Structures are given as C-alpha cells and as structure tokens.
N, C-alpha and C positions, 0 to 999 in steps of 0.2 A: 793635689797633683789634679790639673785638667785631665778633662777624660781626653781629651783630641792626642796630648802628648802622650798619653798612656798606649792609644790604640796605634801612634806611628812609632812608636818604640822600636828597636830595631831587635830587640832582643826576643820578641817573638818572629822573628825572618826566617828563623830554620824550622820553627814547629811546620807540621800538615794545616793543608787547607783545614781540616775538618775539626781540630784542636784550637786552632784560629778562630772560625765562627764559633765554638761552644765558649770561648773566651771570653770574646768579644759581647754575645748575649748577656753572660753573666754579668760582665760591668755594666752593659745599657743599663739591667732591670736593677742595679742598686743604685745607677746615680740616677735612675729617671723621676725615681718617687721624692727624689729633693729639688726637682727641678719644676718652672713654670710655664706654661704655655707660650710664653716670651721665648725662652730660652729652648724648646722643644722644637720649633719650626726651623731656622739657624742649625739646629742639631742635624736633623733629618736631611737638610740641603746637602750638609757634607759629608755626611753619611752614605749619599746619593754615587758619589764620587771613590769609596772605597771598592765598590763589586758593580763596576757600570755593566751594563747590558748591554748586550749587542745592538745598533738600530738598525730597524730591518724598512726597508723604504717599500713603498707601495706596490713598486711592478714586483721585487721580489718575493712578496709573499705568497703564499701558495693559492692557488684559483680556489679552491674550496672556501677557503675564511675571504678571500674577498665578496665571493656571491651572499655568503652570508651575511657578511654584513652591509650588501647592497640586494634588499629581495628584489627590489624594482625593474633589477635587471633580469629577473626570471621569468617575468611576466609579459611573455611573448604572445603570445597565441589567446584565441578565443576557447573559452573551456565548452561551451556548447557544441561549437564548429568540431571538435576533438573527439567527442562521446556520438556527435552524428556520423561521422567517419569512420567510427569503430562499429556503430549499429548498421550501416550499409556494408564496411568489407562481411561482416557475419551473416547478413541476408543474403548476401551476394552467393555464398559458400556455402548455403543451406542446403542443398542437394545432394553436395560430396563435402560434407564439414572435415576438416582438419584439427587437429590440437592446435593450443595457441602455446610457442614453448619461448615466447622472451614478451610477459606483460608486466617485467619492471622498468619498461620503456613509459608507460602509462604510470605507474607506479610511482615514478621519477618527476612527473609533469608539475610544475610548482603550480598552474594555474589550476589544476584538479583539485589540488588539498586548499588555495582558497574558495573553488566553490562548495567543497565540500563544508567549510568551515562556515560559508555564508549558510547552507542551509543546513546546517546542526544548530546556528544561533536560531534561525526561524524555528526550529521544532522546539528549541528550549525557552527563547524569550519572547516568541509570537511575532518577529518583526524579520525582514530580511535585511541585511545590512546592506549599503551599494557595496561595489568594489573601490570604485573612488575613494571611497569616506572610510575606508579599513585605517588604522595608524599605522605608521612606520613599526612600531613595538609589537602590535598582533603579527606583522606578517613576519617579522623576526621570529617569532615563538612558532608561528607555523611551519617558518622552514626547518627551523630545529627540531619540530615533531617529524617534519619528513625525514631530514637526516638520518634520525633515529632511525625509521621506520626501513631507510634502505640499505643501512648499516648493521641490519640484526642487532642493533641497543633497545629497542621496545620491548616493554614487555606489560600483560595485560594487566586491568586494572591495579596497576602500581599508585596509589593513590600520597603517596609521602612526598616521590620523586615524578611531579609532574611540569611535563613542556611547553604547556599551553593550559588557562584556566579559562571558562564558563564567562558569558558577558556578566551573569548576574551575581559570582562569585566574588566576593569581598578577598582585596592583596591581603597575601601575609606580611606584614610589615615588623612583627616581633615571633621569637618563638612562640609553641603552643606548649602548653602543659598536658600532661598525661590525661587530664580527664576533659582538653579541649579536642585531644586527637584520637581518644577512643571510639566517640560517635562515630568520626569520620572514617576510621577502620573498620569499624564493624554496619555502616549501613551498605544496604543491597544496591543505592544507586551507582549506577558506573561511574568512571571520571570523564569529564568533559572530552579530554585528549580522545579515549576508547572510540568516543560514538564518531570525530573525525574520520578516525582510521577506518570504522566500520563503513561508514559515508563514502570513503573515498572504494575499499572494495565491493562493495551493492556497484556505483558507478560503471565502475570498469567490469565485471561479472556477470551484470544483468541482462548486457548483451552480448555477451558470449554465448549465456546458456538460454536465453529464452529462444532464439531460432531452432535450435536444437528441441524443446520441448514438443510434446505431442496436442495437437489441436482440442485431444479430450479433458486439459488442465485445466481449471477456471479460475481458481484459488492464488491469491499472491501474485497476481502475473498485470501489466499495463493493459487496459482494453476488455476485462476481461471480468466480472463478479458473480453474486448469486444470480441475478436477474439476465444474467446469458445462458445458465445453467438451466433456471424456469424456462425460457423459449425454446431452448435445445429440446426439452422432453416435450413440450406440447408441437413440436415442430416433426419431431424425428423419432421419438418414442409411442407413435400410434400403432396397434398392430400386436406389438407384443403381451404375449399370457404373463409368462414366469418374469420375476425381478429378484435379482438378487442387490441384497444392500451389505456392504461391508462396512468394517470399522478400524480405521489404520492410527485410533489416535495413538497409541503407543509411540511407533517414530516420531508423532511431535510432542510427545513429553519426555522421552531420552530416547537416543540413538548412539548405536556404537561407532564410535570416531571412526575406527579402520574401514565402515562400511562407507560413510562421508567421503573420506579421500578417495576410495576407489573408485566412489564415482565421478568424483572432481577431476580425478587425475585422466579420464577417458576424454576431457577435453582440455583442460588448462594440464602441460608440464613445466611449467615453471617453478622451480624450487623454492624461490624468494617466496614468492606468493602462496605457495603449499602448507611452508612450513609458518606463515605467521596464521593461516585458518589453523593446523595444525595445533598449535600454541594456542590459539582462542577458543579451541573447543578442547582440550586438554587441562584448561586453570582450574574449569571450576571442579573438575573429578579431583585434582589436586591438592586443592582449599575446603574439600566439602566439610573433612574434619574443625578445621580450623574454623569454620563458620558456625559449626552447632557447638564447638566451645564459646566463643563470642555471643553467640546467644543465649549460653546458660548463662553465662558471665552476666549478660544484661539482665538477663532475669532475678539474678540473684543481689544486683545493684541498684534494684527499682526500689523508689522510695514513695511512701504516701504522700500524695499530693494535694494541696489543696483545687482551689476554683480554677480554670486554666481558664485564661484572658484571653478575649477575642483574637483572632490574629490579624494583623496588619500588611496587605503586603507590600513590600519594597516598592521602589520606582521604577525598577526595568522587569519586575518579576511577572509574568502573564498569570492574568486570570483564569481561575480553573473554567474547566465545563460547566454550562451552564446547568441547570435542573433537567432542561428537555432533553437537553443529550445525553447524560448522563444514566435517565431512566431509557431513551427508548434503547442505547448501546445495553443495558440488562435485556433487551427484549431479541438480542440477538438468538440464533437457532442454535441448536446443538452441534449442528455440521461447523458452523462459523465462530463458535465461541472460542476454541482454543487456538492460540497464537504461538508457535514454535520458538523456543528462547532457547538456544542451546549454548551451553558456557557463557564466554565475554562475546559474542558476536552480533547480540544484540540485534539489528533489523537483518544483518545478511542472513539468521535463522529461516525464515520463511522460504528465501530463495534455496537453503541447502537443503529445504528438507522437499520442494519441489523437483531437487537435483536427485535424488534420492527414489523417489516415488518414479519418475520417468521411467526408469526399469521397468518398472509395471504398465505402464501406459503403452510402452511399445510393445512390450508382451501382448496384453490385449488386444493390442492393433493387428498383430501376428493372427491371434485366435479370431480374429473376426473374419479377415479373408478365408480363414480356414476353413469356419464355420456355414460361409455363404453358401448355400446352395438353392438356385433359382427353379422354379417351377413351371413351363409355359402354359397350364393353364390356370396357373393363380391371376390376379389382375394387381398384385401387391407386388412391388420388389422384382420384377422378373427380370429385369433390363440388366442389372448390374449392380452395385454394393451403393455407387456416387450417381446413381443414374439423372438425368434433366429430365425426367417426367414428373417427377414428385411435384406435385401442388401441396404446398406446406399449410396452407387455408381452407382445403376442403378434406373431408374424412377419409379414412382409408378404407378399403373393401377389399372381406377377407371373403372367402368361400363358408358356407353355413357349419362343415362338417369334413370328413376322409382324409386322407393321408396327404392330398395333393395340398397341398401348402412351401412356401417359400422357406426354407432355414435361414435364419437370419439371426444375427446377434449385433448390441448396440452399446456402448461404454460409453461415460462421463464420471470425473471426480472433483470434486471441491473439497479442496485441503485434505485431510484423513480421513474422507468418508465417499465412497464411490457407491454408482447402480448399473448395474446390466438389466438391460431388457434381452430377450430370446424368446423367440417365436420358432418353440419346438416342445419338444416333453420334458418331461420334468427330471424325467435319468439324465438327459445330456444336462440339464441343468447340476442336476447332483453333479456330474462330470468335471464340469467346468468349475463349480465350487472345489471341486479336491485339488485340480491344479491351480489354481492361485493360492491356496494355502502350504503346497508344498514348494510352490515358488518364493512366497513371502517366508519361510524356514529358512528354505536353502540360501536368501540373499541377504534379507532382512534380520530371520534370526528371532525373527517373532511368531509363535504359535497361534492362528486364529480360531477360537471354539465355534461353534455350531450355534452357539448364542449371538455373538458380534458377524456373523455370516447366515443372514436368514433366508430363505427360498419362500418368496411369499407373490400369493399369484394375483391378478389385477383384478379379481371382484371382491375381491379382500379390503383391497384400496393401500396406496404404497404411500407412507410417509416420507419425505424429505422436503430438507429446507423449509420446515415448518407449512407443507403444501401436500396437498394427496391427490396421490394419481388416483384416478379410476375410469372405467370403458363404463360410456352409453352408446348400445347396440342402436343405430335408427336400422330405415328398411325403406331407403330411396324408390325412386320407379323410376331405371334407366329407360332412356327412348333413344334411338337411332335408326336411321336408314338402311334398311337391310336389301336384299337382293332383291330385281323389279323395280324398286323406288318404292316397297313399299316401309311404312311407320312403325316399328317394333317396339312395344314398351312389355319391359320385362322388371321384376320384383328383386331389389336387390336387399342385400345387407351388406352393412358399413358400422365399422366401430368408430365412435367421436373420444380421443381420449379429452377427459375434462380433468384440468389444474385448476382445484379448490384451493383458499386460503385453510387450514383446522382452529374452527373455532377452539376448540376444547384446549388445542395447546396458548391459544392466544388467552384463554380464562385463568390457565396455569401459570401463565408469567406475571398481570394481572393481582393473581393471587401471595406471587410471591413475592412483589413490589408492595404489597398490601394497600392496594387499589380496591378488593373486590375482598369478599369473603362467603362462602359457602359454594358449594358444587354443583346442582341442579339449577336452581335458582340464585344467583350472583349478586349481592349487595352490593354497592358500592359504597365506599369508606371515605370519609375526609381528605383531601389533600394535606397534611399537618405538615408537611418539607415546606410550603410555601404561605404560613400562618402568618411569618411578618411582611409580608410581600403586599404591593398593592393591588388593586384589583384592576388597572392597566394591565400590570407587569404579569402577574398572576395569569389573565389572558392569553398576551403574547407568549408568553411561555408555554402556556399549553396550546397554542395554535399552530406553534411551532412541534410542537410534537405531533399532533393529527397532520398536518402537512406531510411529515418524516413519512408517518405510517400508514397515509394513502400512497404515497409513491413507491413502499415495501412490496403492496401487495398490487402494483398496478397490472400485475399479467394472471390474476385470480380470476376466475367465472363469477365468486362468490365476492366481487371488490367492493360492491355497495353493501352487502349484509356486514361484512366483517369491519368494516371503516364502518358504518353507523352506530355497532356493537362499541368501537373504542370512543367512538363521540359522547355514546350515553354514557356510558363509566368515567366518564373525565369529565361532564355536564355534573353531573348528579355528584362528583366529589368534590368539584367546584361550588356546587350549588351547597350540602352542606358544609364545606370550609368557610364562606361567607355567611351561612346563617349563624355559626358560632363566632365568628368574626366581629360583625355585627348586632347579636343579640337579637336574631333572629329564629323562632320558634321551630320553624321546619323548613322545606325545601320550597312548599308551593306559595309561601311569603316570599321568599327570594327568586324564584320567578313571578310572581306580580308585581315587586319592581322593578327588577333589575332583564322583564320579559324574557323569552326562550332563551334568547344566545345569550343573555348575560353582559349582555353592552350596553346598559343605563348606568349610571351610579350608585351605589349602597353607600349611606355613610349613618353613623349610631343616630339613635331617634332623642337620645341625653342633648346632642347636640346639634339644636334648633337655631341657634343664634350664628350658623356657619352659614357663607354665602352659598350660591348656587353653584351649582356645577359649571352652569354654561358660562357663566361669568367669569367662575377662575380661569376654565378653557379660555375662555376668548384672550385674558391678559395674560397665560403662556404659564400658569402657577402650576397647572395639572396634567398629565400627561392624555391624550384622546384613548378614549375605552374601544377595542376592537372586539366586536361581538364572539364566541366559540364558532369555529367554524362547523359544518355541517350538520346543524342544529336540524336539518330537513334532508329526506332521504335523495328529494331532487338536485339536492345542492352537492353531492357524491359523485364523482367521474364514474364514468363505468370501466369495465376491463378493457385494457388495449389489445388487440386480436388481431395487428398487424404482423404480416407473414413474417416468418426468420428463415432467410435464407438456408439448404441444406449446408454448403461450404462455404458459412459464413467466416468471416474472419477481421479481425478490427481496422478502425481506418487508419491506423500509424502504420500497419503492415499493408496495408492497400497503396499509402504514399510512398513507402520504402520498395514496394516490389516496381511502381511505377516509373519511379527516380533510375532504380538501376538499370530497368530499358533504357531510358532514354538515355544510358550512358552505353550502351552496345550499341554499336554502329550496323550490327546486323539488322537491330528492330529498325533501323530509318532506311535500312535497304527493304526489307519485306511490305512498309508505312507508304512509300512508294512505287513499289509495284503494284499494291492493291489501290492504289487512288488512279494507276495509269489504266492497270486492267479495270474498274467500277467508273472509268471517266471524271473522277471527279475534281476539283481543286481544292490546292492547302490556303489556308490564309495566307501564308507569303505568298503565294501567284496573285492572289487579287491585292495585295498592298503593293506588289512590282508593277503591279497591271494601273492602278490608280494612279501610278508616280509618274509614269514612260506617260498616260495619256496626259497628265498635267504640264509633260516637259515638252511634248507634242502638240497640243493643242493647247495651251498655255493656261492660267488659273483660270483669267476672266472668261475664256468660253467654255472650259470647260465647268465654268459655274453656271453660266448659260445655256449652255446645252442640255446639263444635268447628265450624273452620271449614270442613266437609264441607257442614253444613245451610246454609252463606250460599252455598258455591261452586253448589250445588245448583239456589240460587233465583236463580242470577245468568243472565240470557238469552242472556248467551254461549256462544257453540260452542265449544269447544276441540279442535285437531286435535294 
C-alpha cells in the first residue's frame, strides 16, 4: 500500500490532531528507511500540503522582526556625536547634577553597539575594523546581542549560548565533545560578547560619572595619570609638615555589591542598567564554588606532557606585547600595580571603584575647607584656599617658628592610595586619621589599621608613586622698597619641596626582574630572555625601554642620576649577554669591538668567511644597529620644571567648558558688552568692514589703495 493512500485514508478523519500527527510520524519512520534520495524529495513536497503554514507578508510581520532582518536600517546616527552630546549634557549640569532616569535609550542605540564591537575587536585582534567593512552576519549578531540585553535575556559569562563570537574564534560547525567543552567552560577568559556589553556600559556611564568626580582623584580617568599626581605634589604640597599615607587596596581587591549599587544609584535611576551591573557584580560571587571545583578537577586530570612545541600564532591573532613593554609594566609602582576587576564587569570595574571612592574625595574636600584657617602675619596661603597669588615655580616662604602659621590641608588620590598634606600639629593629623578610619568603616565596611595609615614628617621623606618627597630649607634675601624710598634687605626662610626618584626602589625592581644581584653594590646580570635575538633587535628593544623609563622619571629632580643608573644596568646586561653569545670572555672585549653604546656589529670569531657588515647593510640583508641610548650623562634630558597651575583641569574639560559657554546666549551678550566697553572690534566686524570696502571701492581700487587706508578710516580703535 502506498504511503500517500494511507495518509489520506478517511479512517483517521475522526482522530484528534495529536493522534493523527503521532501515527503520521510512526508511518514515516518505517517507510523512510526503504526510500532512496529520489523518492524523499517528492515526498517532502507532498507533505508540505498536509499541514500548510500561513503565509505572512513582509508588511504583516512585526516591526521587531523586520528590524532584526535588516540591521542597516538601524544605523542612523554617528556614535561619536551621540557620546559627545552626552558629555556636553553632563558637564553642563555639573554644578547641579541630576540623576539619569532613562539610560535605556542610549543602551538601545544600535550605533553604540557597533562602535563597541569595533573597539572590542581592536582590543582583541589589534585592528580596528571600519564600519562599512562589517559583514551583515556580524551586524545581525550584534543586533541579537543588543536585543537580548534590552529584553533582560542576557546572562554574564555564558559560554555555551553566545550571541556573537570574536573575530579570532573559529566558527562551531559541529558539536563539541565533553573533553573539548571542558577547557572552554573552565577558562577564566570572559566571552567576547561580555566584553562588548562592558564596552557599551563604559561608554554610557563614563560621561555620567566623570563630571561628578573630584579633581583630587587622578587614576582611571581621561586626561589624568601618575604624572599629574607628581606635578600636583610639586606645585601644591610645598610647606606641609605632616603627611598621611592611606592604603585602600582592599576596595580594589573586593568590594561589597550593596556599597557599589548604593553609590551608583546616586547618579543613575534606570533599573535596567542597574540590574545589568548588579548581575555582573553578583555573578562571580555565585560561581566562586564552581570555579574552585573546576580548578580541582583540572588539577586531577592533568597528565604528564612531553616537550611543548613552539606556539604559532594564527592569521588574525595579535602578537603578544614585546619584551621591553612587559619589562616596563613590571616596574609599575605599588600604587599603580593593582587594577580592580569586579565579577564580570571587566573594564567597567575601575570606573565603579572611582564611583565608590568618590564619597571619600567629597568628604576630604569638606574637611579641607573646615581645616583652613589663614594667618595675616603668614606670607603663605593667607588669602584663600584657591588664591591666585600662588606661584608654583617659586619656593613657599614660611616663618621660622611660633604659632603664627596658616593651618591648611590638601589631599590627592591615585587608585586605592591617597596622600594628605597637613600644615599644623601632629594632634590634628591624628584627629583627621581617626575621622577617615570611621568614615571608611561606616561607608565601605573596611577597618584601616595604623600600619596602612601612617603619619610621617616631611624630614623623614614621603614615598609615593616611586618618588620621595622631601624638604629643602633655603634662606633667600628679600629686597623691597620701604617707606621713604629706602631699599630694605631682609633674610627670609623658605622651603622648597624636592621630588626625587627612589633609587632603592629602582634597584629592588631590577633585582626582582633578575637584571641585577646584590643590595649595596648591585651587579648587572645578562639579559637571558633576549639570548636568541639579533643585536639590532635587542638594542632597539632596550632603547624603547630606556626611553619609557626616561619619560616616567620626567619630573624627578634626580632624573639624570636615575636614568643614568638604568642605562648602566641595561648596557652592562647586554654586554654580558653579547659576551656569552659571541664567545667573548668579558665585557671589556665587547666594549672594545662594539664601542661604548654597542652600536658596532659583533660576530663569532670562528666565522671569518662571513661578509662585512657594511656590505650586508648596503644590500639590505641586515638591519641597522642603533646604539644603546644614554651612554653618557650629557645625553640624558634634565628634569622638567614647567609650572603646574593650581586649578589645573585636563584639555578635554577645557574644550567642553568653552563649547558649553558658546551655546549660552548670555555669554555672547557679556562678550559683546565687554568689547564695546574696551572699544575693541571682533573678527566679524573686521570681515564685514573689508567686504563693505570691496563693494564700495571696487576690488581693483581696494587693492591699489591698500587695506591700510581703509583701516585708517575705520572708527574702531584696536589694542
């Protein structure tokens, strides 16, 4: 009996629809085993008429489905313009900030998601893909990820069901076995889609919180870095006697979720964004036991492996950081070594850490105002806290003794470490430390020990960011004109704050990286990681390292000394390496052949038949060898003593303030009023005058007579 006769029998007309489908499936299973490929295709075509699907036109489809099918229709705006408008809006409300109640609108903009994908690809693969070069499949995946986040269907660290995969990840064309799936689930690297979501949240939340941050914090913020901290210390911390160094690194290691959410809710009231951040913070806490179990299973399942092969990078995989960059990162000071990483928030974690610590910054700003008490008989800080009489390039003059001193305090923070300078008594410094300890315990749940919150005098030297702050007392002669026209000369007492790089800390870092051995008289060791590299490549790597070190110690008073020591260690380490590589007995022989800066080529003595280096260089068969920099003290740049303004702000904030002023009509009215009062002319007036002269006199007469006659006839007076 044929199968279509059985399916069309009237005996099954009285059966329910579920029973009919079950019997239909049973018959198909038995009959399809005996059918060939030629018989299956017409059978499927005939079965499509048994249970026809309703045909829905494209106009009757829901709008969300049509948008998902065509992601190009959602690319309407420029993402940089969207973010720029958000920055302008937040900075215009800086004096009276209001909480943002609707950030879901920015979270739904597909243009921002495409930009986040581009930035994430640049971080992962090292190349920034152009927007017009993105494939339609990639845009559809990004759109599906956006819809999952907006509809609350996204879960952090989901490695089994990913909406989008990285550009370097191979597509999954077949099912993975349990052995192949286990390392994917147990790896600590976050999925690519998590990084895209983190990037979107960071782009939206950074302009919301950055205007609210205090100017006293310098870490993890645009336009601010460790150099701005050092320049602030040199400019604003002269004259302080007592210093308090605090360590809040436990907040960078682990933080309470409720504390973070309480701080975020002061500026953001959008529940969708808050729930997304909260789930990212709580994800790692809930999965900590599973991670430990996975690590234990991985340790048990480890097998002895033979010699590992040299790893070959794939086509699109980015190259690892060069040796000089990895070495310089290991020189990071203690204050900058820790970067927070909360749960699955990733690059959003430093911003969240600043959001929490901003409460401490605001409390310290209030303390600074309360603590300030000027003294008229004191020649330092007697006008106001932010006076305009301060010259940062000149030493601060203080009285030699007595109670007639201005009481003042200043504060600066870099990450989880902060420094407080106090001009007052030690009892007042102890009281301030007590208040900060109580504040951190009540707000952050962290109990600071006295060992992590030290009170030190300026005479002992204060270490911060691998620089030492100390005081140099000078006795300048003050000459001024007194009553009656007499020139009075008085002997004054001044203090000059000295910011020097810590040589002992530099030696400890070199010893940890196995560049030197010994404490008092460190002996350089050969740079073994560069053993199999050529002389040109090795010298170029070390030159980049020395250039970066010289830039790091740019504002140190002993810049020449510290950079000269680093150059000596690197040059001696390379000389020992070349002595071992080219079978020379000592550094002296290496310097004799390659000169002091190791710029001349070295080669093995047994290879006498090799052509000369100059011939190979002319033919382009070898690279030019650059000498090791800073081989002499005269080649090392001096310290940068350029003055740092007291009320300094980054360049991007200046541009934002100017742009906001240009949008204000009152600013134009006041500007025009000041021009009239000072009898000045604006550029628009000059241009209109030139155009009017050309129209009345003619271009030829205007050129013959010259613009000077026209300007002389103008009634405006220029200054």
